Wavefront OBJ file of the C-alpha trace (Angstrom):
o trace
v -39.085 14.300 -40.819
v -42.244 15.035 -42.769
v -41.803 16.893 -46.034
v -44.590 19.263 -47.034
v -44.596 20.508 -50.599
v -44.907 24.262 -50.858
v -48.084 25.669 -52.343
v -47.096 27.196 -55.615
v -50.647 27.598 -56.802
v -53.535 28.451 -54.516
v -56.546 26.560 -55.878
v -59.012 28.596 -53.822
v -57.893 31.832 -55.441
v -58.072 30.236 -58.894
v -61.606 28.995 -58.255
v -62.693 32.444 -57.134
v -61.217 34.074 -60.246
v -62.774 31.460 -62.536
v -66.175 31.969 -60.916
v -65.853 35.751 -61.200
v -64.944 35.448 -64.877
v -67.912 33.177 -65.600
v -70.317 35.482 -63.780
v -69.007 38.509 -65.656
v -69.775 36.785 -68.975
v -73.275 35.961 -67.788
v -73.898 39.593 -66.837
v -71.907 41.431 -69.519
v -72.795 39.355 -72.577
v -76.552 40.058 -72.525
v -75.887 43.756 -71.896
v -73.392 43.932 -74.764
v -75.784 42.045 -77.042
v -78.606 44.404 -76.089
v -76.402 47.432 -76.749
v -75.261 45.995 -80.080
v -78.889 45.468 -81.105
v -79.691 49.038 -80.054
v -76.783 50.313 -82.173
v -77.801 48.270 -85.208
v -81.445 49.293 -84.846
v -80.336 52.924 -84.819
v -78.148 52.294 -87.879
v -81.046 50.652 -89.738
v -83.286 53.601 -88.871
v -80.706 56.039 -90.243
v -79.843 57.369 -86.767
v -76.112 57.145 -87.364
v -75.186 59.427 -84.456
v -76.784 57.014 -81.980
v -75.340 54.009 -83.802
v -71.856 55.510 -83.574
v -72.327 56.401 -79.909
v -73.434 52.855 -79.046
v -71.137 50.831 -81.323
v -67.841 52.663 -80.662
v -67.506 51.582 -76.984
v -68.386 48.007 -77.931
v -65.799 48.062 -80.718
v -63.185 49.478 -78.364
v -63.936 46.614 -75.953
v -63.230 44.100 -78.739
v -66.725 43.281 -80.029
v -65.923 41.959 -83.508
v -69.311 42.782 -85.040
v -69.216 46.318 -83.653
v -65.695 46.713 -85.099
v -66.877 45.543 -88.508
v -69.916 47.820 -88.496
v -67.884 50.798 -87.333
v -65.518 50.090 -90.229
v -68.507 50.098 -92.573
v -69.716 53.418 -91.187
v -66.334 55.025 -91.817
v -65.990 53.371 -95.215
v -69.423 54.476 -96.390
v -69.555 57.825 -94.599
v -72.628 56.911 -92.546
v -72.859 59.448 -89.722
v -69.225 60.410 -90.169
v -67.116 61.772 -92.967
v -65.635 58.921 -94.985
v -62.341 58.082 -93.312
v -60.531 55.187 -94.911
v -57.809 55.157 -92.271
v -60.400 54.685 -89.514
v -62.314 52.164 -91.629
v -59.136 50.147 -92.176
v -58.308 50.297 -88.460
v -61.663 48.776 -87.484
v -61.624 46.192 -90.284
v -58.119 45.097 -89.236
v -59.152 44.681 -85.610
v -62.147 42.574 -86.659
v -60.086 40.564 -89.160
v -57.542 39.738 -86.438
v -60.401 38.043 -84.592
v -61.281 35.974 -87.646
v -64.084 38.103 -89.094
v -64.258 36.882 -92.705
v -66.070 39.891 -94.193
v -63.502 42.261 -92.686
v -60.682 40.150 -94.123
v -62.374 40.195 -97.523
v -62.768 43.973 -97.471
v -59.132 44.412 -96.446
v -58.023 42.085 -99.247
v -59.999 44.077 -101.798
v -58.574 47.336 -100.469
v -55.040 46.173 -101.110
v -55.905 45.463 -104.769
v -58.007 48.502 -105.594
v -58.974 51.814 -104.007
v -61.904 51.640 -101.631
v -65.169 52.525 -103.299
v -68.204 53.961 -101.638
v -71.264 51.689 -101.858
l 1 2 3 4 5 6 7 8 9 10 11 12 13 14 15 16 17 18 19 20 21 22 23 24 25 26 27 28 29 30 31 32 33 34 35 36 37 38 39 40 41 42 43 44 45 46 47 48 49 50 51 52 53 54 55 56 57 58 59 60 61 62 63 64 65 66 67 68 69 70 71 72 73 74 75 76 77 78 79 80 81 82 83 84 85 86 87 88 89 90 91 92 93 94 95 96 97 98 99 100 101 102 103 104 105 106 107 108 109 110 111 112 113 114 115 116 117
């Protein structure tokens, strides 16, 4: 009697998913980078409404730099009323991903009240 081991893991399906994931990074990463640049260009030009509109979706999708910059906007009141709860939220999300500047800001907030720059 011939024993055939059951397929616990379908390699074909895994290969398809891996390929799909790689292709999504190739397509999404340049678009996200372009959008981030657009948001930062708007911020630099003082167009905070556009910066907020562009950076918020990126931050919500986990873009660490967008999270940090959104935190800065809320901390400094750029295009929004200063909101330290929102600023802290975005800095925490960025810090959880290893963003050193966000961690530094959070550390300073726990020692002293947040100051406007």
